[in-house]
C-alpha positions as CSV (number, residue, x, y, z in Angstrom):
1,M,-75.4,-45.7,94.0
2,D,-73.6,-46.3,90.7
3,Q,-70.0,-45.0,90.6
4,N,-70.8,-42.8,87.6
5,K,-73.6,-41.3,89.4
6,Q,-71.4,-40.7,92.5
7,N,-68.6,-38.8,90.4
8,P,-70.1,-36.6,87.7
9,F,-66.6,-35.7,86.4
10,S,-65.4,-39.3,85.9
11,S,-65.9,-39.2,82.1
12,L,-63.8,-36.0,81.8
13,E,-61.1,-37.5,84.0
14,Q,-61.0,-40.6,81.8
15,K,-60.6,-38.6,78.6
16,F,-57.9,-36.4,80.2
17,N,-55.9,-39.5,81.2
18,E,-56.2,-41.0,77.8
19,Q,-55.0,-37.8,76.1
20,F,-52.1,-37.5,78.6
21,N,-51.0,-41.1,78.0
22,K,-51.1,-40.5,74.2
23,N,-48.9,-37.4,74.3
24,N,-46.4,-38.8,76.7
25,K,-46.0,-42.2,75.1
26,V,-42.6,-43.8,75.8
27,P,-40.8,-44.6,72.5
28,K,-39.9,-48.2,71.8
29,T,-36.2,-49.0,71.7
30,K,-34.9,-50.2,68.2
31,E,-32.8,-53.2,67.9
32,P,-29.0,-52.6,66.8
33,I,-28.0,-53.5,63.2
34,N,-26.3,-56.8,62.9
35,F,-23.3,-56.1,60.5
36,K,-22.1,-59.7,60.7
37,K,-25.3,-60.7,59.0
38,H,-24.7,-58.4,56.0
39,M,-20.8,-58.7,55.8
40,K,-20.8,-61.1,52.9
41,T,-23.0,-58.8,50.8
42,I,-20.7,-55.8,51.6
43,I,-17.6,-57.7,50.7
44,I,-19.1,-58.9,47.3
45,L,-20.2,-55.3,46.4
46,T,-16.7,-53.9,47.4
47,L,-14.9,-56.5,45.2
48,I,-17.2,-55.8,42.3
49,F,-16.6,-52.0,42.6
50,A,-12.8,-52.5,42.9
51,S,-12.8,-54.8,39.9
52,F,-14.7,-52.2,37.8
53,V,-12.3,-49.4,38.8
54,I,-9.2,-51.6,38.0
55,L,-10.7,-52.5,34.7
56,L,-11.3,-48.9,33.7
57,A,-7.8,-47.9,34.9
58,N,-6.2,-50.5,32.7
59,I,-8.1,-49.9,29.4
60,Y,-6.4,-47.6,26.9
61,V,-7.3,-46.3,23.4
62,V,-5.0,-46.2,20.4
63,K,-5.7,-43.3,18.0
64,E,-4.8,-43.0,14.3
65,S,-2.3,-40.2,15.1
66,E,-0.2,-42.0,17.7
67,Y,1.7,-45.1,18.6
68,R,1.0,-46.8,22.0
69,V,4.1,-48.3,23.7
70,V,3.3,-51.0,26.3
71,R,6.2,-51.4,28.9
72,Q,6.5,-54.1,31.5
73,F,9.0,-53.3,34.2
74,G,10.5,-50.6,32.0
75,E,11.1,-53.0,29.0
76,V,9.1,-52.4,25.8
77,K,6.7,-55.3,25.6
78,E,4.5,-54.3,22.7
79,I,3.8,-51.4,20.4
80,R,0.2,-50.9,19.2
81,Y,-0.2,-49.4,15.7
82,T,-3.8,-50.3,14.9
83,P,-6.5,-47.9,16.2
84,G,-8.8,-49.5,18.8
85,I,-9.5,-50.2,22.5
86,Y,-7.0,-52.4,24.4
87,M,-6.2,-53.5,27.9
88,K,-2.9,-53.8,29.8
89,V,-1.9,-56.1,32.6
90,P,-2.8,-54.3,35.9
91,F,0.1,-53.2,38.1
92,L,2.6,-54.7,35.8
93,Q,2.4,-52.8,32.6
94,S,2.4,-49.1,31.7
95,V,1.4,-47.4,28.5
96,T,3.0,-44.3,26.9
97,S,2.2,-42.6,23.5
98,L,4.4,-41.4,20.6
99,P,3.2,-39.1,17.8
100,R,2.6,-40.7,14.4
101,Y,2.1,-37.5,12.5
102,Q,4.8,-35.3,10.9
103,M,6.5,-32.8,13.3
104,T,8.6,-29.7,12.8
105,Y,11.9,-29.2,14.5
106,N,13.8,-25.8,14.5
107,V,17.5,-26.5,14.2
108,S,19.8,-24.2,16.2
109,E,21.6,-21.4,14.4
110,A,25.1,-22.3,13.4
111,E,28.1,-20.5,11.8
112,I,29.9,-22.2,9.0
113,N,32.8,-21.4,6.6
114,T,32.3,-21.2,2.9
115,M,34.7,-22.6,0.3
116,D,36.6,-19.3,0.1
117,K,37.0,-19.3,3.9
118,K,34.3,-16.7,4.7
119,R,31.8,-17.1,7.6
120,I,28.1,-17.3,7.3
121,I,25.3,-18.0,9.8
122,I,22.5,-20.4,8.8
123,D,19.1,-21.2,10.4
124,N,17.3,-24.4,9.3
125,Y,14.2,-26.3,10.2
126,A,13.3,-29.9,9.6
127,V,10.0,-31.8,9.1
128,W,10.4,-35.4,10.5
129,R,8.4,-38.3,11.7
130,I,8.8,-41.6,13.6
131,T,8.9,-44.7,11.4
132,D,9.8,-47.4,13.9
133,P,9.0,-46.6,17.5
134,K,10.7,-49.7,18.9
135,M,13.9,-48.9,17.1
136,M,13.9,-45.3,18.2
137,I,13.4,-46.2,21.8
138,T,16.1,-48.9,21.6
139,N,18.8,-46.7,20.0
140,A,17.8,-43.1,21.0
141,G,15.8,-43.7,24.2
142,N,13.3,-40.9,23.7
143,M,12.2,-38.2,21.3
144,L,14.5,-35.6,22.8
145,N,17.6,-37.7,22.1
146,A,16.3,-38.6,18.6
147,E,15.9,-34.9,17.8
148,G,19.4,-34.2,19.1
149,R,21.0,-36.8,16.9
150,M,18.9,-35.5,13.9
151,E,20.2,-31.9,14.6
152,E,23.8,-33.1,14.7
153,F,23.4,-34.8,11.3
154,I,21.7,-31.8,9.7
155,Y,24.4,-29.4,10.9
156,S,27.1,-31.7,9.7
157,V,25.6,-32.2,6.2
158,V,24.7,-28.6,5.7
159,R,28.2,-27.5,6.7
160,T,29.7,-30.0,4.2
161,E,27.4,-28.9,1.4
162,L,27.7,-25.1,1.9
163,G,31.5,-25.6,2.4
164,Q,31.7,-26.6,-1.2
165,L,30.1,-23.3,-2.4
166,A,31.8,-19.9,-2.7
167,Y,30.6,-17.0,-0.6
168,D,29.3,-15.1,-3.7
169,E,27.4,-18.2,-4.8
170,I,25.5,-18.3,-1.6
171,I,24.5,-14.6,-1.3
172,N,24.0,-13.9,-5.0
173,D,20.7,-15.4,-6.2
174,E,21.6,-15.1,-9.9
175,N,24.8,-17.0,-9.7
176,T,23.9,-19.5,-7.0
177,S,24.2,-23.3,-7.5
178,R,22.1,-24.2,-4.4
179,G,19.2,-25.4,-6.6
180,S,19.0,-29.0,-5.1
181,L,20.8,-28.3,-1.8
182,N,17.7,-29.1,0.4
183,D,17.1,-32.4,-1.4
184,R,20.7,-33.4,-1.1
185,V,20.8,-32.5,2.7
186,T,17.5,-34.4,3.3
187,E,18.8,-37.5,1.4
188,R,22.1,-37.5,3.2
189,V,20.6,-37.0,6.7
190,N,18.2,-39.9,6.1
191,E,21.2,-42.1,5.1
192,L,22.9,-41.3,8.4
193,L,19.8,-41.9,10.5
194,A,19.1,-45.2,8.7
195,K,22.7,-46.3,9.2
196,D,22.5,-45.8,13.0
197,K,19.0,-47.2,13.1
198,Y,17.2,-44.4,15.0
199,G,13.8,-45.3,13.6
200,I,13.0,-41.8,12.4
201,E,12.9,-40.2,8.9
202,V,13.4,-36.6,7.8
203,V,10.8,-35.5,5.3
204,D,12.3,-32.2,4.4
205,V,15.1,-29.8,5.5
206,R,14.8,-26.1,4.6
207,M,16.8,-23.0,5.2
208,K,14.7,-20.3,7.0
209,R,17.3,-17.6,6.6
210,T,21.0,-17.1,5.9
211,D,22.6,-14.2,7.8
212,L,26.1,-12.7,7.7
213,P,28.2,-12.0,10.8
214,P,27.9,-8.4,11.8
215,E,31.5,-7.5,10.9
216,N,30.9,-8.7,7.3
217,E,27.4,-7.2,6.6
218,Q,28.4,-3.7,5.6
219,S,31.1,-4.8,3.2
220,V,28.8,-7.4,1.6
221,Y,26.0,-4.9,1.3
222,T,28.3,-2.4,-0.4
223,R,29.5,-5.1,-2.8
224,M,25.9,-6.1,-3.6
225,I,24.9,-2.5,-4.3
226,S,27.9,-2.1,-6.6
227,E,27.0,-5.3,-8.5
228,R,23.4,-4.3,-8.8
229,Q,24.4,-0.9,-10.2
230,S,26.8,-2.5,-12.7
231,I,24.0,-4.8,-13.8
232,A,21.6,-1.9,-14.1
233,Q,24.1,0.1,-16.2
234,K,24.5,-3.0,-18.4
235,Y,20.8,-3.1,-19.0
236,L,20.7,0.6,-19.7
237,S,23.5,0.3,-22.3
238,E,21.9,-2.7,-23.9
239,G,18.6,-0.7,-24.0
240,D,20.2,2.3,-25.7
241,A,21.9,0.1,-28.3
242,D,18.6,-1.6,-29.0
243,K,16.9,1.8,-29.3
244,R,19.5,3.1,-31.8
245,T,19.2,-0.1,-33.9
246,I,15.4,0.1,-33.9
247,E,15.5,3.8,-34.8
248,S,18.0,3.4,-37.7
249,T,16.0,0.4,-39.0
250,T,12.7,2.4,-38.8
251,D,14.3,5.4,-40.5
252,K,15.6,3.3,-43.3
253,K,12.2,1.7,-43.8
254,V,10.5,5.1,-43.8
255,Q,12.9,6.5,-46.4
256,E,12.3,3.5,-48.6
257,M,8.6,3.9,-48.3
258,I,8.8,7.6,-49.1
259,A,11.0,7.0,-52.1
260,V,8.6,4.3,-53.4
261,A,5.6,6.6,-52.8
262,Q,7.3,9.5,-54.6
263,K,8.1,7.3,-57.5
264,E,4.6,6.0,-57.8
265,A,3.3,9.6,-57.4
266,A,5.5,10.8,-60.3
267,I,4.4,7.9,-62.5
268,I,0.7,8.7,-61.7
269,T,1.2,12.4,-62.3
270,A,3.0,11.8,-65.6
271,E,0.2,9.4,-66.7
272,G,-2.4,12.0,-65.7
273,E,-0.7,14.8,-67.6
274,S,-0.3,12.6,-70.6
275,E,-4.0,11.8,-70.5
276,A,-4.9,15.4,-70.0
277,A,-2.8,16.5,-73.0
278,K,-4.4,13.8,-75.0
279,I,-7.8,15.0,-74.0
280,Y,-6.8,18.6,-74.8
281,N,-5.5,17.6,-78.2
282,Q,-8.7,15.7,-79.0
283,S,-10.8,18.7,-77.8
284,F,-8.6,21.2,-79.8
285,S,-9.0,19.1,-83.0
286,K,-12.8,19.1,-82.6
287,D,-13.2,22.9,-82.0
288,P,-10.0,25.0,-82.2
289,E,-11.8,28.2,-81.6
290,F,-13.5,27.0,-78.4
291,Y,-10.3,25.5,-77.1
292,A,-8.5,28.9,-77.7
293,L,-11.2,30.7,-75.8
294,Y,-11.0,28.1,-73.0
295,R,-7.2,28.5,-72.8
296,T,-7.6,32.3,-72.7
297,L,-10.1,32.2,-69.9
298,E,-7.9,29.8,-67.9
299,S,-5.0,32.2,-68.3
300,Y,-7.1,35.0,-66.7
301,K,-7.1,32.9,-63.4
302,K,-3.3,33.1,-63.2
303,T,-2.7,36.7,-64.5
304,I,-5.6,38.6,-63.0
305,G,-5.9,39.2,-59.3
306,E,-7.2,41.9,-56.9
307,D,-4.2,44.2,-57.4
308,T,-3.4,43.2,-61.0
309,M,-3.0,46.0,-63.5
310,I,-2.9,45.1,-67.3
311,I,-2.2,47.6,-70.0
312,L,-3.2,46.3,-73.4
313,P,-4.3,47.8,-76.7
314,S,-8.0,48.1,-77.0
315,D,-8.0,46.1,-80.2
316,S,-6.1,43.3,-78.7
317,P,-8.0,39.9,-78.8
318,Y,-6.9,39.3,-75.2
319,A,-8.5,42.6,-74.1
320,K,-11.6,42.1,-76.2
321,I,-12.4,38.8,-74.6
322,L,-11.7,40.3,-71.2
323,T,-14.1,43.2,-71.8
324,G,-16.8,40.8,-73.2
325,Y,-16.5,41.9,-76.8
326,L,-16.5,38.7,-78.8
327,E,-17.3,39.8,-82.4
């Protein structure tokens, strides 16, 4: 008989064996990576990356507001002024920056003596800038030392200038002679800085405040109050004098104006009375009887009132007209 006919489960057994072999398949072993084969490529990529990093690390930018100082083994090799992108020598050179803009420096408070041997405390500030970085580094070393030398010069010059002024001239604004003190101090400090070649320039020196030692404050304040009171009294006296002068001048002008007005009024009155008399005379000459009647009637206005009592003869012309009898 055929084998398939002898074992009716042979087809099922075959399928089971195929499925089992499929699920329990033994993985193939991978071959190890050969690094020696790719070593050249790895070295090239590493060199390229290292070169790129070194290139970036040695590129620097110069801005408009700064100087770039290139040093080689601590010595200033070059100073860059022009804005742009530059590159330094790797591992040999270093780059530092210095400000190119104006800076403000607060000078330490100091006590000085005036010309009349009195003490005063001053507090200044300075506006300055770097004009020659190489000269500053050569003679001052760094910005801190440059500011220290500038402060010494400012103190020296201010002490000399204020030492030529009296105590009252400094504290009294009205009598002060400090008009161009700041300009003189600035000019003199720049002369000293240029002489020693520090490569910096002072743009302006200003006094923030001027104080008095505590032991002198009260006496000075008392004196200032007394001076202000004296000045105020002087202004009041001058005002009273001006007031009296103005009043007398005005009174004089008023009296003159009144006199002139009275004179003109008298002249006008006289002219009016003369004209009235002339009119009266002309009227009287034209009709004497009417004029006499008019004058009589006008006299009634002055002689007769509410409480007036007149005793006249009945045949008097004055009484006849008053009673209305005109024949």
